[in-house]
C-alpha positions as CSV (number, residue, x, y, z in Angstrom):
1,M,40.3,-23.8,24.1
2,I,42.4,-26.9,24.3
3,E,44.7,-25.5,21.6
4,A,45.0,-22.3,23.7
5,W,45.8,-24.3,26.9
6,E,48.4,-26.4,25.1
7,A,50.0,-23.3,23.6
8,R,50.1,-21.6,27.0
9,L,51.6,-24.6,28.6
10,A,54.3,-24.7,26.0
11,G,54.9,-21.0,26.6
12,N,56.0,-21.9,30.2
13,S,59.0,-23.7,28.8
14,A,62.5,-22.4,29.6
15,D,63.6,-23.0,26.0
16,A,63.4,-19.7,24.2
17,E,62.6,-21.3,20.8
18,V,59.8,-23.3,22.2
19,C,58.4,-20.2,24.0
20,Y,58.5,-18.2,20.8
21,E,56.8,-20.9,18.7
22,A,54.1,-21.2,21.5
23,A,53.6,-17.5,21.4
24,R,52.9,-17.6,17.7
25,D,50.6,-20.6,18.1
26,L,48.7,-18.9,21.0
27,A,48.3,-15.6,19.0
28,R,46.8,-17.7,16.1
29,V,44.4,-19.4,18.4
30,R,43.3,-15.9,19.8
31,G,42.7,-14.8,16.2
32,F,45.8,-12.6,15.7
33,Q,49.2,-12.8,14.0
34,Y,52.1,-12.7,16.3
35,L,54.0,-9.4,16.0
36,D,56.9,-8.2,18.0
37,V,56.4,-5.3,20.3
38,G,57.9,-2.8,17.9
39,A,55.5,-3.9,15.1
40,V,52.5,-3.8,17.6
41,A,53.4,-0.2,18.5
42,K,53.1,0.8,14.9
43,L,49.6,-0.6,14.5
44,P,46.6,1.7,14.4
45,V,45.3,2.5,17.9
46,E,42.1,0.6,17.4
47,D,44.1,-2.6,16.5
48,V,46.2,-2.2,19.6
49,V,43.1,-1.8,21.7
50,E,41.6,-4.9,20.1
51,R,44.7,-6.9,21.2
52,V,44.6,-5.5,24.7
53,E,40.9,-6.3,25.1
54,A,41.5,-9.9,23.9
55,I,43.9,-10.6,26.8
56,P,42.0,-12.7,29.4
57,A,42.1,-11.7,33.0
58,L,43.4,-13.9,35.8
59,V,41.7,-12.8,39.0
60,D,42.3,-9.0,39.0
61,Q,45.1,-8.7,36.4
62,P,45.7,-9.6,32.7
63,D,47.1,-13.0,32.0
64,P,50.9,-12.5,31.6
65,I,51.4,-15.2,28.9
66,D,48.5,-13.9,26.7
67,G,49.7,-10.4,27.3
68,A,53.2,-11.2,26.2
69,T,51.8,-13.0,23.2
70,L,49.4,-10.4,21.9
71,L,51.6,-7.4,22.7
72,G,54.7,-9.0,21.2
73,T,57.0,-9.1,24.2
74,T,57.9,-12.7,24.1
75,P,61.7,-12.6,23.4
76,Q,62.7,-13.9,20.0
77,P,65.2,-16.8,20.4
78,C,68.8,-16.4,19.5
79,M,69.2,-18.2,16.2
80,T,72.9,-18.7,15.4
81,V,74.2,-19.7,12.0
82,T,75.1,-23.2,13.1
83,K,71.7,-23.7,14.8
84,T,70.1,-22.5,11.7
85,L,71.8,-25.2,9.7
86,D,70.6,-27.8,12.3
87,L,67.0,-26.7,11.7
88,Y,67.5,-26.3,8.0
89,W,67.5,-30.1,7.4
90,T,64.0,-30.4,8.7
91,L,62.7,-27.1,7.2
92,A,64.0,-28.1,3.7
93,H,63.1,-31.8,4.0
94,E,60.9,-31.8,0.9
95,K,64.1,-31.1,-1.2
96,T,65.4,-34.5,-0.2
97,F,62.5,-36.6,-1.3
98,G,63.6,-39.4,-3.5
99,K,67.3,-38.9,-2.9
100,S,69.5,-41.9,-2.3
101,E,71.9,-42.0,0.6
102,D,74.8,-41.0,-1.7
103,Q,72.7,-38.1,-3.3
104,L,71.7,-36.9,0.2
105,C,75.4,-36.8,1.3
106,R,76.3,-34.8,-1.9
107,W,73.4,-32.4,-1.3
108,E,74.2,-31.8,2.4
109,A,78.0,-31.4,1.9
110,P,78.2,-28.0,0.2
111,R,75.7,-26.5,2.6
112,K,77.7,-27.7,5.6
113,K,80.8,-26.3,3.9
114,A,79.3,-22.9,3.3
115,I,78.2,-22.6,6.9
116,K,81.5,-23.8,8.2
117,N,83.3,-21.2,6.0
118,F,81.1,-18.4,7.2
119,V,81.5,-19.2,10.9
120,A,85.3,-19.4,10.4
121,I,85.4,-16.0,8.8
122,I,82.6,-14.0,10.5
123,G,81.7,-16.1,13.6
124,D,78.7,-18.0,14.7
125,K,76.4,-14.9,14.9
126,D,72.7,-14.7,15.5
127,I,71.3,-14.5,12.0
128,A,69.2,-11.4,13.1
129,N,72.5,-9.6,13.7
130,I,74.3,-10.4,10.4
131,T,75.1,-7.1,8.8
132,R,75.9,-6.0,5.3
133,D,79.5,-5.5,6.4
134,D,79.6,-9.1,7.5
135,M,78.5,-10.3,4.1
136,L,80.9,-7.9,2.3
137,D,83.7,-9.2,4.5
138,F,82.8,-12.8,3.7
139,R,82.7,-11.8,0.0
140,Q,86.2,-10.2,0.3
141,H,87.5,-13.5,1.7
142,W,86.5,-15.2,-1.5
143,L,87.7,-12.4,-3.7
144,D,91.2,-12.7,-2.1
145,R,91.2,-16.5,-2.8
146,I,90.0,-15.9,-6.4
147,E,92.8,-13.4,-7.0
148,A,95.3,-15.8,-5.5
149,G,94.2,-18.5,-7.9
150,E,93.1,-20.8,-5.1
151,V,89.4,-21.1,-6.2
152,T,87.3,-20.1,-9.2
153,A,84.4,-17.5,-9.2
154,N,82.1,-20.5,-9.6
155,S,83.3,-22.1,-6.4
156,A,82.9,-18.8,-4.5
157,N,79.4,-18.3,-5.9
158,K,78.3,-21.7,-4.9
159,D,79.3,-21.0,-1.3
160,L,77.3,-17.8,-1.3
161,I,74.3,-19.5,-2.8
162,H,74.2,-22.3,-0.3
163,L,74.7,-19.9,2.6
164,G,71.9,-17.8,1.3
165,D,69.6,-20.8,0.8
166,V,70.1,-21.9,4.5
167,L,69.5,-18.4,5.9
168,K,66.5,-17.6,3.7
169,T,64.8,-20.9,4.3
170,E,65.0,-20.3,8.1
171,N,63.8,-16.8,7.7
172,T,60.8,-17.8,5.5
173,M,59.8,-21.0,7.2
174,K,60.1,-19.6,10.7
175,R,58.4,-16.4,9.7
176,L,61.2,-14.3,11.3
177,G,60.6,-11.3,9.0
178,L,64.3,-10.5,8.8
179,D,65.8,-8.3,6.1
180,L,68.8,-10.5,5.3
181,P,71.6,-8.6,3.5
182,L,72.2,-11.2,0.8
183,G,71.8,-9.2,-2.4
184,E,74.5,-8.4,-5.0
185,L,77.3,-10.6,-3.7
186,S,78.0,-13.0,-6.5
187,F,81.1,-12.8,-8.7
188,K,81.1,-12.5,-12.5
189,Q,82.1,-15.9,-13.8
190,G,84.6,-16.3,-16.6
191,E,84.1,-18.5,-19.6
192,A,83.0,-22.0,-18.5
193,R,85.6,-24.7,-19.1
194,T,84.2,-27.9,-20.5
195,R,85.8,-31.2,-20.3
196,P,87.5,-32.3,-23.6
197,P,86.3,-35.5,-25.2
198,F,88.5,-38.5,-25.6
199,S,89.5,-38.9,-29.3
200,E,88.3,-42.1,-31.1
201,D,92.0,-43.1,-31.6
202,W,92.7,-42.7,-27.8
203,I,89.7,-44.8,-26.9
204,R,90.6,-47.5,-29.4
205,I,94.4,-47.8,-28.9
206,R,94.8,-46.7,-25.2
207,L,91.6,-47.4,-23.2
208,L,90.4,-50.5,-25.0
209,V,93.7,-52.2,-25.7
210,P,93.7,-55.6,-23.9
211,G,94.8,-55.3,-20.4
212,A,94.7,-51.5,-20.2
213,L,92.0,-51.5,-17.5
214,N,93.1,-54.6,-15.6
215,G,94.3,-52.7,-12.6
216,L,90.8,-51.2,-12.1
217,N,88.4,-53.1,-9.8
218,D,85.9,-55.1,-11.8
219,Q,82.8,-53.1,-11.0
220,A,84.4,-49.8,-11.7
221,R,85.7,-51.2,-14.9
222,G,82.3,-52.5,-15.9
223,I,80.7,-49.0,-15.3
224,F,83.5,-47.4,-17.3
225,L,83.1,-49.8,-20.3
226,G,79.3,-49.5,-20.1
227,M,79.6,-45.7,-20.4
228,I,81.6,-45.8,-23.6
229,N,78.6,-46.5,-25.9
230,T,75.7,-45.3,-23.7
231,C,76.7,-41.8,-22.4
232,Y,75.0,-42.3,-19.0
233,R,76.3,-40.2,-16.1
234,P,78.6,-42.2,-13.8
235,S,76.1,-42.0,-11.0
236,E,73.3,-43.3,-13.3
237,G,75.5,-46.3,-14.3
238,A,76.3,-47.0,-10.7
239,A,72.6,-47.0,-9.7
240,L,71.5,-49.6,-12.3
241,S,70.0,-52.8,-11.0
242,T,68.5,-56.1,-12.0
243,D,65.2,-54.3,-12.8
244,T,66.8,-51.7,-15.0
245,I,69.3,-53.8,-16.9
246,R,67.4,-55.7,-19.6
247,L,69.4,-58.1,-21.5
248,D,66.9,-60.9,-22.3
249,C,64.9,-59.0,-25.0
250,E,65.1,-58.3,-28.7
251,V,67.1,-55.0,-28.1
252,P,69.2,-55.2,-25.0
253,H,69.0,-51.9,-23.1
254,I,69.2,-50.1,-19.8
255,S,66.5,-47.9,-18.3
256,I,67.5,-44.8,-16.3
257,E,64.9,-44.4,-13.7
258,A,64.3,-43.0,-10.2
259,D,65.1,-46.4,-8.7
260,G,65.9,-45.5,-5.1
261,R,67.4,-42.2,-6.1
262,Q,66.5,-38.8,-7.5
263,L,67.0,-38.1,-11.2
264,K,68.8,-34.9,-12.2
265,S,65.7,-33.8,-14.0
266,H,62.6,-35.4,-15.5
267,F,64.4,-35.4,-18.9
268,A,66.9,-37.9,-17.4
269,R,64.4,-40.7,-17.4
270,R,65.2,-42.6,-20.6
271,V,66.0,-45.9,-22.2
272,I,69.5,-46.5,-23.8
273,P,70.3,-49.5,-26.1
274,L,73.4,-51.6,-25.3
275,T,75.9,-52.1,-28.0
276,G,79.6,-53.2,-28.5
277,V,81.8,-53.2,-25.4
278,S,79.1,-51.7,-23.3
279,L,76.8,-54.7,-24.0
280,E,79.6,-57.1,-23.1
281,A,80.3,-55.2,-19.9
282,F,76.6,-55.6,-18.8
283,K,76.6,-59.2,-19.6
284,N,79.2,-59.6,-16.9
285,F,77.1,-57.5,-14.5
286,P,73.5,-58.3,-15.1
287,D,72.6,-57.3,-11.6
288,G,74.4,-54.0,-11.6
289,F,77.2,-52.7,-9.5
290,P,76.3,-52.8,-5.8
291,R,79.8,-51.7,-4.7
292,Y,79.0,-48.2,-6.0
293,R,75.2,-48.0,-5.8
294,N,75.3,-45.9,-2.7
295,S,78.9,-44.6,-2.8
296,A,80.3,-41.3,-4.0
297,S,83.8,-42.8,-4.6
298,L,83.4,-44.1,-8.2
299,S,84.7,-41.0,-10.1
300,V,87.5,-40.6,-7.6
301,V,88.6,-44.3,-8.1
302,V,88.3,-44.2,-11.9
303,N,90.0,-40.8,-12.3
304,K,92.9,-41.8,-10.0
305,F,93.4,-45.0,-12.0
306,L,93.4,-43.2,-15.3
307,R,95.8,-40.5,-14.1
308,T,98.2,-42.9,-12.4
309,N,98.4,-45.2,-15.5
310,G,98.8,-42.4,-18.1
311,L,95.3,-43.1,-19.6
312,L,94.2,-39.4,-19.6
313,E,94.6,-37.9,-23.0
314,T,95.4,-34.5,-21.4
315,P,95.4,-33.3,-17.8
316,R,92.0,-31.8,-18.4
317,H,90.4,-35.1,-19.4
318,S,88.5,-37.2,-16.9
319,F,86.1,-40.1,-16.6
320,Y,83.3,-37.8,-17.7
321,S,85.1,-37.1,-21.0
322,L,83.5,-40.4,-22.3
323,R,80.1,-38.5,-22.4
324,H,81.7,-35.8,-24.5
325,S,83.3,-38.3,-26.8
326,F,80.0,-40.1,-27.4
327,E,78.4,-36.7,-28.3
328,D,81.1,-36.0,-30.9
329,R,80.8,-39.5,-32.4
330,M,77.0,-39.1,-32.7
331,L,77.4,-35.6,-34.2
332,A,80.0,-36.8,-36.8
333,S,77.7,-39.7,-37.9
334,G,74.8,-37.3,-38.4
335,I,72.5,-38.6,-35.6
336,D,69.5,-36.3,-35.2
337,D,69.6,-33.7,-32.4
338,R,66.5,-35.0,-30.7
339,I,67.9,-38.5,-30.5
340,R,71.2,-37.2,-29.1
341,R,69.3,-35.2,-26.4
342,D,67.1,-38.1,-25.6
343,L,70.1,-40.4,-25.1
344,F,71.9,-37.8,-22.9
345,G,68.8,-37.0,-20.9
346,H,68.9,-33.3,-21.9
347,R,66.0,-30.9,-22.4
348,L,64.8,-30.4,-26.0
349,D,64.8,-26.7,-27.0
350,R,61.4,-26.9,-28.7
351,E,58.1,-28.6,-28.1
352,R,58.3,-32.4,-28.3
353,Y,56.1,-34.0,-31.0
354,G,55.5,-37.7,-31.3
355,K,57.1,-40.5,-29.3
356,G,60.5,-40.1,-30.8
357,A,62.7,-42.7,-32.4
358,S,62.1,-46.4,-31.6
359,L,64.6,-48.3,-29.5
360,E,65.3,-50.5,-32.5
361,H,66.1,-47.5,-34.6
362,V,68.3,-45.9,-32.0
363,A,70.2,-49.2,-31.4
364,D,70.9,-49.4,-35.1
365,L,72.3,-45.8,-35.2
366,V,74.4,-46.3,-32.0
367,G,75.7,-49.6,-33.2
368,R,77.3,-47.9,-36.2
369,I,79.5,-45.8,-34.0
370,A,80.0,-48.3,-31.1
371,F,83.4,-49.6,-30.1
């Protein structure tokens, strides 16, 4: 009874969204699912009669709030695309569990971009009024940009995916029951372009020559050198701390963990031995790199420095090319596929048996190819 009173009181609000939520709550308390009037009209006669008879009377007439609730005449609130995004952050909150501040910004940015692009092209429509033509017009906008060489099919698909995620989450979690026209919109993607690796000669005579990296700030330089013999992702290196950098042990190593951030996958949790220039870099930064721990600027800073100083082997090379180089060096030296995948934090395409190679054994193998 108290739940019903609270739901009825909420239903007196002037806010359409609050009224609609209250109507659904009140219908549940009365033992029914809230349906709009069109859906109620399609019910069997006995079901409609049951709803009518469940409406309590006030003096000599049916209660108007209960009547609107059980017969589905409470107006559904206008849910614009931008308002949907505002609600999305709460509705999809579980997707952010464990993310660092930097990871959260990276996760939010493409969704904000997708909604901004849709509103700019189609307008800030009520999501219930988005038509198939609207979505085809939005797709055409991206097709024109793809044909003009401004973006890739992958970029366009990401916008469509993030827009769909926001709209579908709202539709599902708010139980709106809308038939969103989101199917068959993606573009066929061309052959994926992978980053080329730095050659061993380039690393040796260009990147590691004394003074080559002096213009790069010390923490970015430390992460860069640390990556050469470890193959961690730049964000993983930036997140390392006193607890995950272990130098005072028989085999110095780093531990990639969910330490205040979310790992890319559960395969990303791993231990990597420190050797060569990477070990020396971490000796200079035993507590990690606080400047970049919660910053998204690391790759931008490093890539700009490499480009400006002629340290990119080709225009397609980047900071990330160090990971590709490490893979080639391991492959050339005959290091087992499982060890390579374990070091990279990649999934193994078969069942995992045993514990895998010991840290001592991996350190010995990596030490043979380390700079």
